C-alpha positions in Angstrom: -36.0 -16.7 -12.5 -34.5 -15.1 -9.4 -34.2 -11.5 -8.5 -30.6 -11.4 -9.5 -31.4 -12.6 -13.0 -34.2 -10.1 -13.4 -32.0 -7.2 -12.4 -29.2 -8.3 -14.7 -31.5 -8.9 -17.6 -32.8 -5.4 -17.3 -29.2 -4.1 -17.9 -29.2 -5.7 -21.3 -32.9 -5.5 -22.2 -32.3 -3.0 -25.0 -30.5 -5.7 -27.1 -32.5 -8.8 -26.2 -34.9 -8.4 -29.1 -35.3 -9.6 -32.8 -32.7 -8.6 -35.4 -30.3 -7.0 -33.0 -26.7 -7.7 -32.2 -26.0 -8.3 -28.6 -23.7 -9.5 -25.8 -22.4 -12.4 -23.7 -22.1 -11.9 -20.0 -20.3 -13.9 -17.4 -20.2 -13.4 -13.6 -17.9 -15.6 -11.5 -17.9 -15.5 -7.7 -15.0 -17.3 -6.0 -14.8 -19.8 -8.8 -18.6 -20.4 -9.0 -20.6 -19.2 -12.1 -23.4 -17.1 -10.7 -24.5 -15.7 -14.1 -23.8 -16.7 -17.6 -26.2 -15.1 -20.1 -26.4 -14.2 -23.8 -28.5 -11.6 -25.5 -29.1 -10.8 -29.1 -27.7 -12.2 -32.3 -24.3 -13.3 -33.5 -25.5 -13.3 -37.1 -28.4 -11.1 -38.1 -28.6 -12.5 -41.6 -28.8 -16.1 -40.4 -30.8 -15.2 -37.3 -28.2 -17.1 -35.2 -28.2 -16.2 -31.5 -25.2 -15.5 -29.4 -24.2 -18.4 -27.2 -21.5 -19.0 -24.6 -19.3 -20.6 -27.3 -19.7 -17.7 -29.8 -16.3 -16.1 -30.8 -15.8 -12.4 -30.4 -12.9 -10.2 -31.4 -11.3 -9.3 -28.1 -9.4 -6.2 -29.3 -7.2 -4.8 -26.4 -8.2 -7.5 -24.0 -5.7 -9.5 -26.0 -2.9 -7.5 -24.2 -3.2 -9.6 -21.1 -2.4 -12.7 -23.1 0.6 -11.0 -24.7 1.8 -10.0 -21.2 1.5 -13.6 -19.9 3.5 -14.8 -22.9 6.3 -12.5 -21.9 6.0 -13.5 -18.3 6.3 -17.1 -19.1 9.5 -16.5 -21.0 10.8 -14.4 -18.0 9.8 -17.2 -15.6 11.8 -19.7 -17.7 14.9 -17.4 -17.6 14.8 -16.7 -21.4 14.0 -13.1 -21.0 14.4 -10.2 -18.5 12.1 -7.3 -18.0 15.2 -5.1 -18.4 16.1 -6.4 -21.8 16.2 -3.6 -24.4 14.5 -3.3 -27.8 17.8 -3.1 -29.6 18.6 -6.6 -28.5 15.7 -7.9 -30.6 15.5 -5.2 -33.3 19.0 -4.0 -34.1 17.5 -2.1 -37.0 15.9 0.5 -34.7 17.6 3.9 -34.2 19.7 4.5 -31.1 16.6 5.1 -29.0 15.9 1.3 -29.2 18.6 0.8 -26.6 16.8 3.0 -24.1 13.5 1.1 -24.1 13.0 -2.0 -21.9 10.5 -4.7 -22.1 9.1 -3.4 -18.8 8.6 0.0 -20.5 6.5 -1.7 -23.3 4.4 -3.6 -20.8 3.6 -0.4 -18.8 3.2 1.9 -21.8 6.0 4.1 -20.7 8.2 3.7 -23.8 6.9 6.8 -25.6 6.1 5.0 -28.8 3.2 6.4 -30.8 0.1 4.3 -31.6 0.8 2.8 -35.0 -2.6 3.7 -36.4 -1.8 7.4 -35.5 1.6 6.8 -37.2 -0.2 5.5 -40.3 -2.4 8.6 -40.3 0.5 11.0 -40.2 2.0 9.2 -43.2 -1.2 9.5 -45.1 -1.8 5.7 -45.1 -4.6 5.3 -42.6 -6.6 2.2 -43.7 -10.3 2.4 -44.3 -12.3 0.3 -41.9 -13.7 -1.9 -44.6 -14.5 -5.6 -44.7 -11.3 -6.2 -46.6 -8.4 -7.7 -44.7 -5.6 -5.1 -44.7 -1.9 -5.6 -45.2 -1.2 -4.1 -41.7 1.0 -6.8 -40.1 3.4 -6.8 -37.2 6.3 -6.6 -39.6 4.8 -3.6 -41.2 4.4 -1.9 -37.8 8.1 -2.6 -37.1 9.1 -1.1 -40.5 7.1 2.0 -39.8 8.4 2.5 -36.3 12.0 2.0 -37.5 11.6 5.3 -39.3 10.7 7.2 -36.1 13.4 9.7 -35.3 12.7 9.7 -31.5 10.0 8.5 -29.2 7.2 11.0 -28.4 8.6 11.7 -24.9 11.7 10.6 -22.8 11.5 6.9 -22.1 9.9 6.2 -18.7 8.9 9.8 -18.1 5.1 9.2 -18.3 2.4 6.8 -19.4 0.8 6.9 -22.8 -1.3 4.0 -24.0 0.3 2.6 -27.1 -0.7 -0.4 -29.2 2.7 -0.3 -30.9 4.5 -1.5 -27.8 2.4 -4.7 -27.5 2.9 -5.5 -31.2 6.6 -5.4 -30.5 6.2 -7.6 -27.4 4.4 -10.2 -29.6 7.4 -10.1 -32.0 9.8 -10.5 -29.1 7.9 -13.6 -28.0 8.3 -15.0 -31.5 12.0 -14.2 -31.7 12.9 -15.7 -28.3 10.7 -18.8 -28.5 11.4 -19.6 -32.1 7.7 -20.0 -32.8 5.1 -17.6 -34.2 3.3 -15.6 -31.5 0.1 -17.6 -32.3 1.9 -20.9 -32.0 3.5 -19.9 -28.7 0.2 -19.0 -27.1 -1.5 -22.1 -28.4 1.2 -24.4 -27.0 1.7 -22.6 -23.7 -1.6 -21.0 -22.8 -4.6 -22.1 -24.9 -3.9 -25.9 -25.2 -2.9 -26.3 -21.5 -6.0 -24.5 -20.4 -8.2 -26.3 -22.9 -9.2 -23.0 -24.5 -10.2 -24.8 -27.7 -11.8 -21.9 -29.5 -9.3 -19.1 -28.8 -7.0 -18.1 -31.7 -4.6 -15.3 -32.8 -5.8 -14.0 -36.1 -2.7 -13.2 -38.0 -1.4 -13.5 -41.6 -2.3 -17.2 -41.6 -6.0 -16.2 -41.3 -7.1 -19.1 -39.2 -10.7 -20.3 -39.2 -12.8 -18.5 -36.6 -15.2 -20.7 -34.6 -18.9 -19.7 -34.5 -18.0 -16.1 -35.1 -20.2 -13.2 -33.9 -20.2 -10.8 -36.8 -19.8 -7.2 -35.9 -22.5 -4.7 -36.6 -22.5 -0.9 -36.7 -25.7 1.1 -36.3 -26.1 3.5 -39.2 -29.2 5.6 -39.1 -31.2 2.9 -37.3 -30.0 0.1 -39.6 -27.3 -2.4 -38.6 -24.5 -2.8 -41.1 -22.1 -5.7 -40.9 -18.5 -4.9 -40.1 -15.8 -7.5 -40.4 -12.5 -7.3 -38.6 -9.8 -6.1 -41.0 -6.4 -6.3 -39.4 -3.5 -8.8 -39.3 -1.6 -7.3 -36.4 -1.3 -9.2 -33.1 -0.1 -8.6 -29.6 -2.0 -5.3 -29.1 -5.2 -7.2 -30.3 -5.7 -10.0 -32.7 -7.3 -12.6 -30.4 -10.8 -14.1 -30.9 -12.3 -16.0 -28.0 -15.5 -17.2 -26.4 -17.1 -16.7 -23.0 -16.5 -20.3 -22.2 -12.8 -20.0 -22.9 -12.5 -16.8 -20.9 -13.9 -18.6 -18.0 -11.1 -21.1 -18.2 -8.6 -18.1 -18.4 -10.1 -16.6 -15.3 -9.9 -19.8 -13.4 -6.3 -20.3 -14.5 -5.4 -16.9 -13.0 -7.0 -17.7 -9.7 -5.5 -21.2 -9.5 -1.9 -20.2 -10.6 -2.0 -22.8 -13.4 0.4 -20.9 -15.6 2.6 -18.9 -13.2 3.3 -18.9 -9.5 1.4 -16.3 -7.5 4.4 -14.0 -6.9 5.1 -13.8 -10.6 1.5 -13.4 -11.6 0.9 -10.5 -9.2 3.1 -8.3 -11.3 0.4 -8.3 -13.9 -1.9 -6.7 -11.4 0.6 -4.2 -10.0 0.9 -0.7 -11.4 4.1 0.3 -13.0 5.7 3.7 -12.3 7.3 6.5 -14.2 10.9 7.4 -13.6 9.9 9.8 -10.7 8.0 7.0 -9.0 4.5 8.1 -10.0 2.0 5.3 -10.5 0.9 4.9 -14.1 -2.2 2.9 -13.3 -1.3 0.0 -15.6 0.3 -3.4 -14.8 1.1 -6.0 -17.4 -1.9 -6.0 -19.8 -4.3 -4.8 -17.0 -5.5 -1.4 -16.0 -5.1 -1.2 -12.2 -7.1 1.9 -11.4 -10.6 2.2 -12.9 -13.0 3.4 -10.3 -11.4 6.8 -9.6 -13.0 7.7 -13.0 -16.4 7.2 -11.5 -18.4 10.1 -10.2 -18.1 10.8 -6.5 -21.7 9.8 -6.0 -21.2 6.5 -7.8 -18.0 5.8 -5.8 -19.8 6.3 -2.5 -22.6 4.0 -3.6 -20.2 1.3 -4.6 -18.3 1.6 -1.3 -21.6 1.4 0.6 -22.2 -1.9 -1.2 -18.8 -3.2 -0.2 -17.5 -3.2 -3.8 -13.9 -4.3 -3.8 -11.7 -1.4 -5.0 -8.6 -3.6 -5.3 -9.3 -4.7 -8.8 -7.9 -4.9 -12.4 -9.8 -4.4 -15.6 -9.4 -3.9 -19.3 -11.6 -2.9 -22.2 -11.2 -3.9 -25.8 -12.9 -2.0 -28.7 -12.4 -1.8 -32.4 -15.0 -1.2 -35.1 -18.2 -3.0 -34.1 -16.7 -5.1 -31.3 -16.5 -3.8 -27.7 -15.7 -5.8 -24.6 -14.8 -5.4 -20.9 -13.4 -7.6 -18.2 -13.0 -6.6 -14.5 -11.6 -8.8 -11.7 -12.2 -7.9 -8.1 -9.1 -9.3 -6.5 -10.1 -9.6 -2.8 -13.7 -10.6 -3.5 -12.5 -13.0 -6.2 -15.3 -11.9 -8.5 -15.0 -11.5 -12.2 -17.4 -9.9 -14.7 -16.9 -10.2 -18.5 -19.0 -8.6 -21.2 -18.4 -9.4 -24.9 -20.3 -7.6 -27.6 -20.7 -7.3 -31.4 -22.6 -4.0 -31.0 -20.6 -0.8 -31.0 -23.2 1.0 -29.0 -23.1 -1.4 -26.0 -20.8 0.5 -23.6 -19.6 -2.7 -21.9 -17.6 -0.9 -19.1 -20.7 0.9 -17.9 -22.9 -2.2 -18.0 -20.2 -4.4 -16.3 -20.1 -1.8 -13.5 -23.9 -1.9 -13.3 -23.8 -5.7 -13.0 -21.1 -5.3 -10.3 -23.4 -3.1 -8.3 -26.3 -5.6 -8.6 -24.1 -8.6 -7.6 -22.5 -6.8 -4.6 -25.8 -5.4 -3.5 -27.5 -8.9 -3.6 -24.6 -10.4 -1.8 -24.8 -7.8 1.0 -28.6 -8.3 1.3 -28.1 -12.0 1.5 -25.6 -11.6 4.3 -22.6 -12.6 2.3 -19.4 -10.8 3.0 -18.3 -9.0 -0.1 -14.6 -9.4 0.2 
């Protein structure tokens, strides 16, 4: 085992032990896998370990797939980023004519998060193991009763799952297929992502699922994903499939480079202020680091032109970061709520960049 492996293993040592949920880690450098490791268990009851083909709930990492579906339709001339919500949902109040698809992609539409909306109506679901009746259609019904958005359209950024649910419904309306069927036909099948599915009202079979676990007073309690919404979340995937996804983004297998770059470019509010979010990707993560950490990363040559996204719900928490100039990607998937995947992915980034620098490899 090399020095790089030892250092990376130390980052995940607390979960690489018996009867403990864990994580799957992938590090890709210019198309080459330099680290692909799994720690802990996918199923505590069956003592089944996490492997590279174990399925995890992606939560908000799903948004980049929703965005690519919209982008494919725009590239085919079937949609425009300026198309308004009222075109697809005429039942919306007058404010639907003010919100564009671009507003939804950049989270500048002013739509409240639908879980908060449910809470205000006294209908917040319990996070039990029972599948709930919260579907995309139910979200649309609830949002139709919204008198006005939370703020003037385009005036600022507020992260909203609701907007991405509506984007998935737009994909279905324009394509004439379900959102799940469109992604399968246009993304998953072409890229041979054989074990990636949209979990919707059809309740598809999940391949080699990593069950989620919550730590309650030192004991792990199983937590099963309960929703039927898609677009904001809803996807289950494996580390092996996400490798294919990353390779496709680098090789322009789905979209030409000029179109794809819009995913990685921050949107702006009406006054031109950057919102730090592209199409399904956060475009500005490291400013949230401490000054000391930022200086350390800069000294290692860490590429600050990057995009990233987390995904967390219940017991599942995940993170993906792509260093664009260095062409490095780090992915962490976990079925342990206490993992802190963003922090650990950044720790792995430091290790990888540090080892590359010591080996005399240019970081970018």
